[in-house]
N, C-alpha and C positions, 0 to 999 in steps of 0.2 A: 233578152232575159239572161244577162250575164251570170246572175246567181244560180239560175237553173243549170246552165252549162257547167259551171264550176262544181255544183253539187253532183251532177252526173259523173263528171270526171273523177271527183274524189271517191265516190262510191265504187266506180269501176276500178280505180287504182288500188282500192282496198280489197274488194271482193274477188276480182279476177286473179291476181297473183296468189292469193290465199288458196283458191280452188286449184290452181295449177300446182302449187306446192304440195297439196294433199294428194293429188294424183301422182305426182313425181315420187313422193314418199312411198306410195304403194309399189312402185317399180324398183326404186333404188335405195329405199330406206333400209333400216335393219331388217334382215330377213328377205328383202326384195319381193318379187312376185311369188316366190315359193312361200314366204311367210304370210303374205296377203291371201294366197290361196288357202292355206291352212286355217286362217282366221275365218274366211268366208265359208269354208267347209263346216267349221264349228258353229257358225251362225245358222246354217241350214240352206245356204244358197247353192243350188245344184244346176249344172256342174260348176263347182267352185272355181276351177281354173279359168273358165270362160268369164265368169262374173268378176273375178279379180282384174282381168284385162279390160273388160268393159267399163268397170268403175274407174280404173286408172285413166283409161283413154278418154272417157266422158268428162271426168274432172279436169283433165288437162285441156281438152278442146273447149269446154265451157269457160275455163279460166282465160284462155287466149281470146275467145270470142268476146267475153265481157271486157277484158282489158283493152282490146282494140276498139270496142264499141261496134261490133259487126253482127249482122244477121238479126237485127231487131230483137224480138223477145225470145228467140230460140235458145240462146245460151242460158237465159234465165230459167226457161222451162226445164232444161237439162239439170240445172242446179236444184230446182224444186224436186225433180224426180229423184235425184241422188239423195237429197236430204230426207225425202219421204221414205225411201227404202231403208236408209240408216236409222230413222226413227222407229220403224217397225221391227227391224231385225236386231239392232244392237242397243238401242236406247229405251225400248219399251219396258215399262214397269219399273224403271229405275228412278222415277221422280223427275224433278225439274233440273236441278243443278248438274252441270256437266262434270264437275269434279267427283260426283257420285255416280257417273255414268248416265245421267239424265239427258233430256231432250233439249236443253237450253241452247246449245251450240247449233244443232240442226234447225231449230226453230228460228233463230236469228238469221242464219244464212238463207234459209228458204224465204223468210219475210223480206230480207234485204234484196233478194233476187226479184221478187214480185214488185217491190217498190221501185227498183231500177227499171223494170219493164214499164211501169206506169210513168216514171219520170222520162224515160227515153234515154238514149245514149248521149244526146247532146251534140252541140255543134263541133266539139273537139273530139270527134270520133270518126271511124271509117264510115259508118252509116251517115253521119253528118256531112262529111266531105262528098259523099256520093248522092246527097240529097234523098236518102232513103230513111229518114227519121220516122220512127213509129213511137208514139207515146199515148198515154191515156188509159182509160178503163179497159178498152178492148185488148191491147197488148198485155196488160196485167192479168186479165181473166184468162187469156190464152196461155200465158206462162204458168199460172196456177193450175188451170184445168189440164193442159197437156202434160205438165210434169206429174201431177197427181194421178191422172189416168194411166200414163206410161208406167209409173211405179206400181199401180194396182195390177196392171196386166203382167208385169214381170213377177210380182209376188205370187199371183195366182198360178202362174206357169212354173215357177222355179223355186219357190220358198218352201222348204221341207224341214222345219226345225226339228231337232232331236226331241223325242218324247221324254218327258220326265217320268220317273218311276210311278208316280201317282196318276199319270195319264194313260197308262197301258190298260188295255182291256183284259179282263180275265173271263174264261169260259166257266159258266155255271151249269 
């Protein structure tokens, strides 16, 4: 299935470096980790410094894993988790289009990660070279389920968005 392997390689070569670059930008882009920490604090992720580092490290690790085609559906699950948290904290309520702050980008990245888990990393990957290829509905469901469940757990434990003035309780 030469087309299958080429498609997996093309998807990995697109998605992996993009995820790595996003993580790297959180560390060394304008504002660096301090700026990312401030952004995460404003979003309501507590403790923000921990989440800034976790998000950057997870994006870079998932990007490398996807690019190399390593560890089956686990890097895809990490991408799904990252995008789920981003959708809930930064893109929620802003519509569809990313240029208006919407969820378009995170939806495409999460969907592409699940598609890659279903497709498998292909013969031109580290998993392929080691004969550890995983593909199909099981890996796709694992990536989607593990990523979403991890994001839900993180949000339940650590997401404390600032209250808007109309959300504060008053004593009567």
